C-alpha positions in Angstrom: 28.2 54.4 8.6 27.2 55.9 12.0 30.1 56.3 14.5 30.5 58.6 17.5 33.6 60.7 17.8 34.4 59.0 21.1 34.6 55.7 19.2 37.2 56.8 16.7 39.9 56.0 19.3 38.3 52.7 20.2 37.4 51.0 17.0 36.3 47.4 17.2 37.9 44.6 15.2 36.4 44.1 11.6 35.5 47.8 11.4 35.9 48.8 7.7 37.5 52.0 6.6 37.4 53.4 3.1 39.6 56.3 2.1 37.6 59.3 0.7 40.3 60.3 -1.9 42.3 57.2 -2.7 39.5 54.7 -2.2 41.8 52.2 -0.4 39.9 49.8 1.9 41.2 48.9 5.3 39.8 46.5 7.9 40.7 46.9 11.6 42.3 43.9 13.3 43.2 45.2 16.7 44.5 48.3 18.5 48.3 48.7 18.7 48.4 51.8 20.9 47.0 55.2 21.5 48.1 58.7 22.4 47.0 62.3 22.6 46.5 62.7 18.8 44.8 59.4 18.1 45.0 55.6 18.1 47.1 53.2 16.0 45.5 50.0 14.7 46.8 46.9 13.0 44.7 46.7 9.8 44.3 44.6 6.7 44.9 46.2 3.3 45.1 45.0 -0.3 48.9 45.0 0.2 48.9 43.2 3.5 49.1 44.2 7.1 49.6 47.9 7.9 49.5 50.2 10.8 46.7 52.8 10.6 46.5 55.9 12.8 43.3 57.8 13.0 42.4 60.9 15.0 40.0 63.8 15.5 42.4 66.7 14.8 43.4 67.2 11.2 46.2 69.6 12.0 47.8 67.1 14.4 47.6 64.2 11.9 49.0 66.4 9.1 51.9 67.4 11.4 52.7 63.8 12.0 52.5 63.0 8.3 54.9 65.8 7.5 57.3 64.4 10.1 57.2 61.0 8.5 57.7 62.5 5.0 60.7 64.4 6.4 62.2 61.3 7.9 62.1 59.6 4.5 64.4 62.3 3.2 67.0 61.9 5.9 70.1 60.1 4.7 71.0 56.8 6.3 68.7 54.2 7.8 65.0 54.8 8.0 64.2 56.6 11.3 60.4 56.0 11.5 58.0 53.6 9.8 57.5 54.2 6.0 54.4 56.2 5.1 52.0 54.4 2.8 48.8 56.4 2.5 47.1 59.6 3.8 43.3 60.0 3.5 40.0 60.8 5.3 37.3 58.5 6.5 33.8 59.8 5.9 31.1 58.7 8.3 27.6 60.0 9.3 29.1 61.6 12.4 31.9 63.5 10.5 35.1 63.1 8.6 38.2 61.7 10.4 41.8 62.0 9.1 44.0 59.0 9.1 47.3 57.8 7.7 48.7 54.4 7.0 52.3 53.2 7.8 54.5 50.2 7.4 53.6 47.6 10.0 56.7 46.7 12.0 56.3 43.2 13.5 58.3 42.6 16.6 58.4 42.9 20.4 58.0 45.9 22.6 61.3 46.9 24.2 60.5 45.9 27.8 59.1 42.4 26.8 62.1 41.8 24.5 64.5 42.5 27.4 63.0 40.0 29.7 65.5 37.2 30.3 68.2 39.0 28.4 71.6 39.8 29.8 72.7 43.3 30.8 74.8 43.6 27.6 71.6 43.8 25.6 70.8 47.1 27.3 73.9 48.6 25.8 73.4 47.1 22.4 69.9 48.4 21.9 70.6 51.9 23.5 73.6 52.3 21.1 71.2 51.8 18.2 68.7 54.2 19.6 71.2 56.9 20.2 72.5 56.5 16.6 69.0 57.1 15.3 68.4 60.0 17.7 71.6 61.7 16.5 70.4 61.7 12.9 67.0 63.0 14.0 68.6 65.8 16.0 70.8 66.7 13.1 67.7 67.0 11.0 66.3 69.6 13.4 63.9 67.5 15.4 63.4 66.2 19.0 61.5 62.9 19.5 59.8 64.3 22.6 57.6 61.5 23.9 60.4 59.0 23.9 59.5 55.9 25.9 59.5 52.0 25.5 55.8 52.1 24.4 57.0 54.0 21.2 59.8 51.6 20.5 59.8 48.1 19.0 62.5 45.5 18.5 62.4 43.8 15.1 64.8 41.2 13.6 66.9 39.2 13.6 69.3 40.8 13.9 67.7 42.7 16.7 67.0 46.3 15.7 65.2 49.1 17.5 62.6 51.0 15.5 60.1 53.8 16.3 56.4 53.2 15.9 54.8 56.5 16.9 56.1 60.0 16.0 53.2 61.9 17.6 55.5 63.8 20.0 58.2 64.7 17.6 58.9 68.5 17.8 61.1 71.0 16.0 64.1 72.0 18.1 63.5 75.0 20.2 59.7 74.7 20.5 57.7 73.4 23.4 57.4 69.6 23.8 54.0 68.6 22.3 53.5 65.3 24.1 55.2 63.7 27.1 54.9 60.8 29.6 55.7 61.8 33.1 58.1 59.1 34.0 60.3 60.0 31.0 59.9 63.7 31.3 62.6 65.8 32.9 60.1 68.4 34.0 58.3 65.8 36.1 61.5 65.0 37.9 62.4 68.7 38.4 65.5 68.3 36.2 64.8 70.7 33.3 62.2 72.4 31.1 59.8 71.0 28.5 61.6 72.8 25.7 62.5 70.7 22.7 66.2 70.2 23.1 68.7 67.4 22.5 69.2 67.1 26.2 65.4 66.5 26.6 65.6 63.3 24.5 68.8 62.1 26.2 67.2 62.5 29.6 64.5 60.2 28.3 67.1 57.7 27.1 68.4 57.4 30.7 64.9 56.9 32.0 64.3 54.2 29.4 67.4 52.3 30.7 66.1 52.7 34.2 62.6 51.5 33.1 64.2 48.3 31.6 65.5 47.4 35.0 62.4 48.6 36.8 59.6 47.4 34.4 56.8 48.4 36.7 58.3 51.9 37.1 57.9 53.9 40.3 56.4 57.2 41.4 58.4 60.4 42.3 58.8 60.9 46.0 59.8 64.6 45.7 63.6 64.1 45.8 64.2 64.0 42.0 67.8 63.2 41.2 68.5 61.8 44.6 65.7 59.2 44.2 67.0 58.3 40.7 70.6 57.9 42.0 69.4 55.5 44.7 67.5 53.4 42.2 70.7 53.2 40.0 72.8 52.2 43.0 70.4 49.4 44.0 70.5 47.7 40.6 73.6 45.9 39.3 72.9 46.5 35.6 72.3 50.2 36.2 75.5 50.5 38.2 77.4 49.4 35.1 76.0 52.5 33.3 75.9 54.9 36.2 78.2 57.4 34.6 76.2 57.5 31.4 72.8 57.6 33.3 73.8 60.5 35.6 75.2 62.6 32.7 72.1 62.0 30.7 69.8 62.8 33.6 71.6 66.1 34.3 71.8 67.2 30.7 75.6 67.0 30.4 75.6 65.5 26.9 75.5 68.1 24.1 74.7 65.4 21.5 73.7 61.7 21.2 77.0 60.7 19.8 78.8 61.6 23.0 76.3 59.5 25.0 76.7 56.6 22.6 80.5 56.6 23.0 80.1 56.4 26.8 77.6 53.5 26.5 80.1 51.6 24.3 82.8 52.3 26.8 80.7 51.1 29.7 80.0 47.8 27.8 83.7 47.4 27.1 84.7 48.0 30.8 82.0 45.7 32.0 83.2 42.8 29.8 86.8 43.5 30.6 86.3 43.3 34.4 84.1 40.2 34.2 86.6 38.3 32.1 89.5 39.1 34.3 87.9 38.2 37.6 87.8 34.4 37.2 91.6 34.3 36.5 92.6 36.8 39.1 92.5 34.4 42.1 93.2 31.2 40.2 95.4 28.7 42.1 97.7 26.0 40.7 96.0 22.6 41.1 98.0 20.0 43.1 95.9 16.9 42.7 94.3 14.9 39.9 90.8 16.0 41.0 91.9 19.6 41.1 93.4 19.2 37.6 90.0 18.0 36.4 88.3 21.0 38.1 90.9 23.3 36.7 90.4 22.0 33.1 86.6 22.5 33.5 87.1 26.0 34.8 89.4 26.9 31.9 86.9 25.5 29.5 84.2 27.7 31.0 86.4 30.7 30.8 87.3 29.9 27.2 83.6 29.5 26.4 82.8 32.9 28.0 85.6 34.6 26.2 84.4 33.2 22.9 80.9 34.4 23.7 82.2 37.8 24.6 84.1 37.9 21.3 81.0 37.2 19.4 79.1 39.9 21.3 81.8 42.4 20.7 81.8 41.6 17.0 78.0 42.1 16.9 78.3 45.5 18.6 81.0 46.5 16.2 78.8 45.4 13.3 75.9 47.4 14.6 78.1 50.4 15.2 79.4 50.2 11.7 75.8 50.1 10.4 74.9 53.2 12.3 77.8 55.4 11.3 
């Protein structure tokens, strides 16, 4: 088959790929995403739908495969997608390395959050921080951490990673980054693979959820980000967490996770208290009716809050 190198990262639907070594056939369905090391496609295989990543650089692909293999050995929940196959695709223009992963069906983080309440920000970030903590303990930094590399599957809703191309060993230089989520871009740190690098990106992910179209740097760095936080009610609920994350004040993801949980708790507590704080004793039949209706709404809200808290505690228990 004749194919140009420039086309490897732009394969058309129905393109057929046959592994040189394992002889497993794959048929491209559509592109799922692309990055510096290659493109990821949804593909059909004898075992069903899979995610196939193909690139030009064998060393880069091998590095990502090694990361996925390492993740599979980490105790606890799976950090990245399961690795299925590693092979080469031989064409008339050359041989191209690829690997095949579990296909995670779900929604991107930003689309999932559309129409959701502010409490969902905390729920998903708590999950993400739990996974990051296990990654950091294993000696790695995610690096190119952004909504494009996250997917929400379920129910129950669960954040998973879909691209580990930027994952870097602690202490080394970040391999891949996206400016909006990069502390170097904002003048708030280096591009060294440190825990604080990932936690800065987590803060920017929360900001991106509330500003889906993102925004460009105006040269003021932290001051500009503080202003964006102050202007958005959801971000103000997490301002303490965000500012600590942006300024590298968390030494590990567990500390940031505890503060996120605390922010959720404080937000719910203040909201449930406010309707009853200024309640007046009804004096007429009509007011009695309105009072009963108000009490019913409060009870409904408290019940919903209880369910949410139970769900958070369940997720927290799953991630410990």
